[in-house]
C-alpha positions in Angstrom: 143.0 120.1 99.9 139.6 120.4 98.2 138.2 117.6 100.3 139.8 118.9 103.5 138.2 122.3 102.9 134.8 120.8 102.2 135.0 118.7 105.3 135.8 121.7 107.4 132.9 123.7 105.9 130.6 120.8 106.8 131.9 120.7 110.3 131.4 124.4 110.7 127.9 124.2 109.2 128.4 127.3 107.0 125.5 128.9 105.2 127.3 129.6 102.0 130.5 128.5 100.4 132.3 130.5 97.7 134.5 128.2 95.7 137.1 129.5 93.3 138.6 127.2 90.7 142.3 126.7 91.1 143.0 127.1 87.4 140.7 127.0 84.3 137.5 125.2 85.2 136.9 122.1 83.0 139.3 119.9 84.9 139.1 121.6 88.2 138.4 119.8 91.5 135.6 122.2 92.3 133.5 120.6 89.5 132.6 117.8 92.0 130.1 120.3 93.6 126.7 121.2 92.4 126.4 124.9 93.0 123.5 127.3 93.3 125.1 129.6 90.7 128.3 130.0 88.7 130.3 133.2 88.0 132.9 133.6 85.3 135.0 136.8 85.4 137.1 138.4 82.7 139.3 136.2 80.5 143.0 137.0 80.3 146.1 135.3 79.0 147.5 133.2 81.8 148.6 129.6 82.4 148.7 129.2 78.6 150.7 126.1 78.8 147.7 124.4 80.4 144.7 126.4 79.2 145.6 127.4 75.6 147.2 130.2 73.7 144.2 132.5 73.0 141.3 133.9 74.9 138.7 131.9 73.1 140.4 128.6 74.0 140.9 129.7 77.6 137.2 130.7 77.7 136.3 127.2 76.7 138.2 125.9 79.7 136.5 128.4 82.0 133.1 127.4 80.6 133.8 123.9 81.9 132.3 125.0 85.3 128.9 125.6 83.7 126.5 122.9 85.1 123.2 121.6 83.7 120.3 123.8 84.7 122.4 126.0 87.0 122.4 129.7 86.3 125.7 131.2 85.2 126.8 134.9 85.3 129.5 136.0 82.8 131.1 139.4 83.5 132.6 140.1 80.2 130.6 140.1 76.9 133.0 140.5 74.1 133.2 139.3 70.5 136.1 136.9 71.0 134.6 134.9 73.9 130.8 135.5 74.1 129.8 132.7 71.8 131.8 130.2 73.8 129.6 130.9 76.8 126.4 131.1 74.8 127.1 127.7 73.2 128.2 126.0 76.5 125.2 127.3 78.5 122.8 126.4 75.7 124.2 122.8 75.4 123.7 122.3 79.2 120.4 124.1 79.6 122.0 126.6 82.0 120.4 130.0 82.1 123.0 132.6 81.0 123.2 136.1 82.4 125.6 138.9 81.4 126.6 141.2 84.3 125.1 144.6 84.1 126.7 147.8 85.3 125.5 148.4 88.9 127.7 151.4 89.6 127.9 150.6 93.3 130.1 152.4 95.8 132.8 150.2 97.3 135.9 150.4 99.5 137.8 148.2 96.9 140.4 150.3 95.2 141.5 150.0 91.6 139.5 150.8 88.5 139.4 147.1 87.5 137.3 146.3 90.6 134.2 147.7 88.9 134.1 144.6 86.7 134.4 142.3 89.7 131.8 144.2 91.6 129.4 144.0 88.6 129.8 140.2 88.5 129.3 139.8 92.2 126.3 142.1 92.3 124.7 140.2 89.4 125.0 137.0 91.4 123.5 138.6 94.5 120.7 140.1 92.4 119.8 136.6 91.2 120.1 134.9 94.6 118.8 137.7 96.9 116.8 140.2 94.8 114.7 141.2 97.8 117.8 142.2 99.8 119.6 144.6 97.4 119.8 147.3 100.0 121.7 145.0 102.3 124.2 143.4 99.9 124.8 146.8 98.2 125.9 148.2 101.6 128.2 145.2 101.9 130.3 146.4 99.0 131.3 149.5 101.0 132.7 147.3 103.8 134.5 144.5 101.9 137.9 145.2 103.5 136.4 145.7 106.9 134.4 142.6 106.9 136.8 140.2 105.2 140.3 141.5 105.6 140.6 141.7 101.9 144.2 142.6 100.9 146.5 142.8 97.9 144.5 144.4 95.1 145.6 148.1 94.8 145.9 148.1 98.6 147.7 151.2 100.1 150.1 150.3 102.9 152.0 153.5 103.3 151.7 157.3 102.7 154.4 159.9 101.9 155.6 158.3 99.8 152.5 156.4 98.9 152.9 152.6 98.5 150.3 150.3 97.0 150.5 146.5 96.6 148.8 144.4 94.0 148.9 140.7 93.3 148.4 141.3 89.6 150.7 138.9 87.6 149.7 138.8 84.0 149.3 141.3 81.1 145.5 141.6 81.6 146.1 142.7 85.2 149.0 145.0 84.4 147.1 146.8 81.6 144.9 148.1 84.5 147.7 148.6 86.9 149.7 150.8 84.5 146.7 153.0 83.8 145.9 153.2 87.5 149.4 154.2 88.4 149.5 156.9 85.7 146.2 158.4 86.9 147.3 158.5 90.6 151.0 159.3 90.5 151.9 163.0 90.8 155.6 162.4 90.7 157.8 159.5 89.7 156.7 155.9 89.6 158.7 153.2 91.4 157.9 149.6 90.6 159.0 146.8 93.0 158.5 143.7 90.9 158.9 139.9 91.4 157.5 137.0 89.4 157.0 133.3 89.3 159.3 131.5 86.9 156.5 130.1 84.8 155.0 133.4 83.9 155.4 135.2 80.5 156.8 138.4 82.0 157.7 139.8 78.6 154.1 140.4 77.9 153.8 142.2 81.2 157.0 144.3 81.2 156.4 145.6 77.7 153.4 147.5 79.2 155.4 149.4 81.8 156.7 153.0 81.4 160.4 153.4 80.5 160.7 156.6 82.7 159.9 154.8 85.9 162.4 153.3 88.4 162.5 149.5 88.8 163.5 147.3 91.7 163.8 143.7 90.6 163.3 141.1 93.3 163.2 137.4 94.0 160.7 135.9 96.4 161.0 133.2 99.1 158.9 130.8 97.1 160.7 128.0 95.3 158.9 128.9 92.0 160.4 132.4 92.0 162.1 134.0 89.0 165.5 135.3 90.0 166.0 139.1 90.2 168.7 138.8 87.6 166.4 136.9 85.1 163.7 139.5 85.6 166.1 142.3 85.1 167.3 140.8 81.9 163.7 140.7 80.6 163.2 144.3 81.7 166.3 145.4 79.9 164.8 144.2 76.6 162.1 146.9 77.1 164.6 149.6 78.3 163.4 149.2 81.9 166.4 149.7 84.2 166.8 149.1 87.9 168.7 147.4 90.7 168.4 143.7 91.7 167.4 142.5 95.2 167.3 139.1 96.8 164.1 139.8 98.8 161.0 141.9 98.5 161.4 143.9 101.7 164.9 145.0 100.7 163.6 146.1 97.4 160.8 148.0 98.9 163.1 149.7 101.4 165.3 150.9 98.6 162.3 152.3 96.7 161.2 154.2 99.8 164.6 155.7 100.3 164.7 156.8 96.7 161.1 158.1 96.4 160.1 161.7 97.0 156.8 162.8 98.7 154.8 162.9 95.5 156.1 159.7 94.1 154.2 156.4 93.9 155.6 152.9 94.7 153.8 149.9 93.3 154.7 146.5 94.6 153.4 143.8 92.2 154.0 140.9 89.9 153.0 137.9 92.0 151.0 136.6 95.0 154.4 135.5 96.3 155.7 139.1 96.3 152.8 140.3 98.4 153.0 137.3 100.7 156.7 138.1 101.5 155.9 141.7 102.6 156.7 142.3 106.3 154.1 144.9 107.4 
């Protein structure tokens, strides 16, 4: 798929390509390319069976995209991971830049997006310093220009429904806080998951007083609604089980009152199954 994509980009004669690693970095297929710049976002615990059990080890895998002499921007500068990136960039003679706070307005929702915006802005600042007024404006039109969907995206009002592809504890630490800040009534969580995810670390973050709608997805990697419910019960999270996302969402809509908030999350597969 990587080579098919690169062939298509060449046929279309695109000006710029943004390549995202599939997982990790050190062993990823995107490493065949020599980029203009590299960007490493925040490090969370995910894919531990492949990348390692702690953030420092995972950071070392992520640092595998750093190339000799190529600038690299790192979004998060924290005590656990910063030396990994300092050492990796120094060893390869790659200029290292930590993303500053740009405080740019954006149409992207969710408090966590400020970190992503800072990383992207730092890249633009290095590549196009003379065009800051133009690319700054672009952040206010991300959804309009790209069709961006699935990160704290509202799809319905009264009751309000938002969808988010967040699927690990790092993402849910933001989602739980965001939901608490925005919800004026009761929270309703429509949740599905892939079978290979550690959902215990996710569900332990969720509020016990919320309503839950456990769902399977159409993907063959799905965790069954029953299995997800069993994990939730360990953390006193109670709800009904559904065999598809849309049935679960419909049940949540029926139960919700006007000031309630429905959050559909847990997996890319959950969001992909939505019939809008």
